[in-house]
C-alpha positions as CSV (number, residue, x, y, z in Angstrom):
1,X,41.1,68.9,45.6
2,X,43.1,66.1,44.1
3,X,40.8,63.3,45.7
4,X,37.7,64.5,43.9
5,X,39.0,64.5,40.5
6,X,37.9,62.0,37.9
7,X,40.9,60.7,36.7
8,X,42.0,60.1,40.6
9,X,38.5,58.2,41.4
10,X,39.7,56.0,38.0
11,X,42.8,55.2,39.0
12,X,42.1,54.2,42.6
13,X,38.6,52.4,42.0
14,X,40.5,50.6,38.9
15,X,43.3,49.2,41.3
16,X,40.8,48.4,44.0
17,X,38.1,47.0,42.2
18,X,41.2,44.6,40.6
19,X,41.6,43.4,44.0
20,X,37.9,42.8,44.8
21,X,37.4,41.1,41.3
22,X,39.7,38.4,42.3
23,X,38.0,37.6,45.4
24,X,34.5,37.6,43.7
25,X,35.4,35.4,40.5
26,X,34.0,32.0,41.6
27,X,35.6,30.2,38.9
28,X,39.5,31.4,39.4
29,X,41.6,28.9,41.2
30,X,43.2,29.5,44.3
31,X,46.4,29.6,42.8
32,X,45.5,32.2,40.3
33,X,44.1,34.3,43.2
34,X,47.7,34.1,45.2
35,X,49.4,35.0,42.0
36,X,47.5,37.9,41.4
37,X,47.4,39.1,44.6
38,X,51.1,38.6,45.0
39,X,51.2,40.8,42.0
40,X,49.3,43.6,43.6
41,X,51.6,43.3,46.6
42,X,54.8,43.5,44.3
43,X,53.0,46.7,42.6
44,X,52.9,48.3,45.9
45,X,56.2,47.5,46.8
46,X,57.9,48.7,43.6
47,X,55.8,52.0,44.1
48,X,57.1,52.3,47.7
49,X,60.5,51.6,46.7
50,X,60.5,54.4,43.6
51,X,59.2,56.7,46.1
52,X,61.9,56.1,48.6
53,X,64.3,56.6,45.8
54,X,63.0,59.7,44.1
55,X,61.1,61.6,47.1
56,X,62.3,60.2,50.6
57,X,60.2,63.2,52.0
58,X,57.1,61.6,51.3
59,X,58.1,58.0,51.7
60,X,59.2,59.1,55.5
61,X,55.6,60.7,56.0
62,X,54.1,57.5,54.8
63,X,56.1,54.9,56.5
64,X,55.7,57.1,59.9
65,X,52.0,56.6,59.4
66,X,52.3,52.7,57.9
67,X,50.9,53.9,54.7
68,X,53.9,53.4,52.3
69,X,52.7,50.5,50.5
70,X,49.1,52.1,49.7
71,X,51.0,54.9,47.8
72,X,50.6,52.7,44.5
73,X,46.9,53.2,44.8
74,X,47.4,56.9,44.2
75,X,50.7,57.0,42.4
76,X,49.8,57.9,38.6
77,X,47.9,61.0,40.2
78,X,50.7,62.1,42.6
79,X,53.6,62.0,40.2
80,X,51.5,64.1,37.8
81,X,50.6,67.1,40.2
82,X,53.4,69.6,40.2
83,X,51.9,71.2,43.6
84,X,52.7,68.2,45.4
85,X,56.3,69.0,46.3
86,X,58.1,68.6,49.2
87,X,59.2,72.5,49.2
88,X,55.2,73.4,49.1
89,X,53.4,70.9,51.3
90,X,54.6,69.5,54.4
91,X,55.0,65.5,55.3
92,X,52.5,66.1,57.6
93,X,50.1,67.1,55.1
94,X,50.8,64.6,52.7
95,X,50.2,62.0,55.2
96,X,46.9,63.5,56.5
97,X,45.7,63.9,52.6
98,X,46.8,60.3,52.0
99,X,44.9,59.0,55.3
100,X,41.7,60.9,53.9
101,X,42.0,59.4,50.8
102,X,42.0,56.1,52.4
103,X,38.4,56.5,54.5
């Protein structure tokens, strides 16, 4: 399964640790934290916009479950896997997969 691969874990944990490290660093000023968090949100928005343009099936499935902004966590993995095609996997299956990944 895709969520058990080493590459997937590296990508997701790397992005989550980036956000976590911003909170844990005591020497970082409030402004730097705000700008870095804004950068994470901007990355999420850009990924969601790219998904909306390139694959509206996935975007609509994620949007229906309020998960479209979480797509940036798995975008590098999802875009590299050919079997995650809207003709092969349904919108509901993709949304269910992403919900499982978030748990």
